[in-house]
N, C-alpha and C positions, 0 to 999 in steps of 0.2 A: 181916149174913149173907147174900148172894147165891145163893139155892137153884138157878139154873139153873147157876152155875159151881160150885157144890159136886155137882149131879146130873151135868154133864161132868166132873170130876175122877172121879167114880165110875163113867163108862164107859171113862175114860182109865184108871184103875186096873184094869179088866178086859184091857186089852191090852198091859200092861207084864209082863215077865218079870221077877219077884220073887227069883231064885235068889239074889241076895247083897246085901248092906249098900247098898254102892254102887249099885245098881239101885233102890233106895227113896230113897235119897239124889238121884239122877236126878228122879224121880217128882215129889219134893217140892222141885222148883227153884222158886226165889222165897221157900222158907217157911225160912228159916234156925234159926228156933227147933225147927221139928220135926226138920230135917236134922240136925243136931249132938246130937239124942238118939236117930236111928235105932239099933236093935238087932236081931240075928238073929232074936230072938225076935217081932219087930214084923213081918218077912217072914214067917214061919212063920202069925201070924196073919190077914194080909192074903192071904196064898195060900188060907187058907183061905175067908175072905171071897169072894175071885174064884170058886171053887168054888161056893159057896153063893149068888152074884149072879147069875151066868150064868144060870139059868134062868129069873129074873126077867126079863132081857130077851130072851129068845129066847120067854117070853110074851109080851112087849110086841111084839113084831114079828109073831107070829103073830094079834095083835089077844085075845088069851086075857085079858082084863081080871081075870078072878076070881083066875087063877093069878097075875097081878101082883101083886094085892092081897094075898092070903095069902100069897106070898114074901115082901114088905116086911113084912107084920104078923109074920110067923113070925122074921125076922131083928129086926124093933124089940124084940120080946119078950126075944130071947137078949142084946140089946145094948142094955140101958136108958140114955137119955139124959137130959139136963137142960138144956132151952134155957134161956138166962138173957138178960137184956137186957144189952147193954154199953153203957156210956157214955162211955169211953175218948174218943170225939169227939161230945160233947154237940149238935153240930148232925145228928149222923146216927145215932139209936140205931137199934140193926141186934141181931140177935140171933148168939149163939156158941153151941157147943156144949160142955156140960160132960159127962165123962163119970166122974170119981170117979176113974179109976186113973192119971190123968195121961200113960200110954204113948201113944207115936206111932199104934200100931196102934188104940186106942180113939179117937181124936182123928179119925182119918180115917174110921172105921167110922161114928163119931157124924155126921160132916160129910154123910158118901155117904147113909148112909140119912135123916137129916132131909132132904136137898136132893133126892133120889129121892121120897120121900113126898111132899113139898109139890108138887114138879112133875107128878106123878101126878092130885094132888088138884086142883091147877088147871088143867094143860094137858090131860091124857089119860094113859092108860096106852100109847097107841100112839106116845106119845113115845120111848118107848123101843126101841131098833132094834140090829138086826145087818147089818151090810153084804152088799149083793147083790152085790159083785164076785165072779167065780167063784171065786177062789183066796184070798178074805179070810174070816173071822170075826170081826171087832174088832166092837164094840158101840158105840154111840154114843147121844146126845140129840138128839132133833130139835126144835131149838127154832126151826125156822122159821116164818114166820106161816101157810103154808099147808100144813104140815105134808105137805113133797113129798121131805123128804131119804132117799135109799136106801143113800148111801155113808158109810163112815167118815171119809174124807178126799177132797181134791182129787184127789189122787195116784189113787185107785181109781176113783174118776168118770173122770177123763181116760182111764185106761187100759181101761175099760169101754166109753166113747164111742170112743175109736181103734179097739178089736176090732170094736166093730158097724159103723162105718164101713167100714172093711177087710171085715167079712162082708159088706156091700151090694155092695161094689165088685168083690166076686169073683162074688157072684151074677149082678150086670148083666153081668159080662165073660163068663160061662159061658151066660149066656140068649141 
């Protein structure tokens, strides 16, 4: 189990519209076993997780470690998971999440919560962020070595940098 990848997938989940099963199938790109089992109820449960998980990322952005921890602990209490060692590749033992129900939503919830919890414990609560671009509220996980990420994507970063450059040029021209 790659905890950073699962944490990043949790952030991506917050940024996707799950109005239809097709939206969930797109989010699950590269996971055909889950894609083929996705149903409307999974979308409903994951929209609820989006609402519950957003404050955790907001707290991470604000540097409120206590709120991140209590938010994740509350979600872990409501969504019990059982990590299990997988030996399908005997050379690379790793953890999988078992939720008991077998639903796509519970699988995604379990992976998200275990990934985020491990990331917060290993790297810190300040690794959960919200894009600082003016018109964006997307969540992201900052896995950079120096905790310098401020934008959810290269697109938002570029737009913000271009806007700042143009503002400096306008200011210099009027001075």
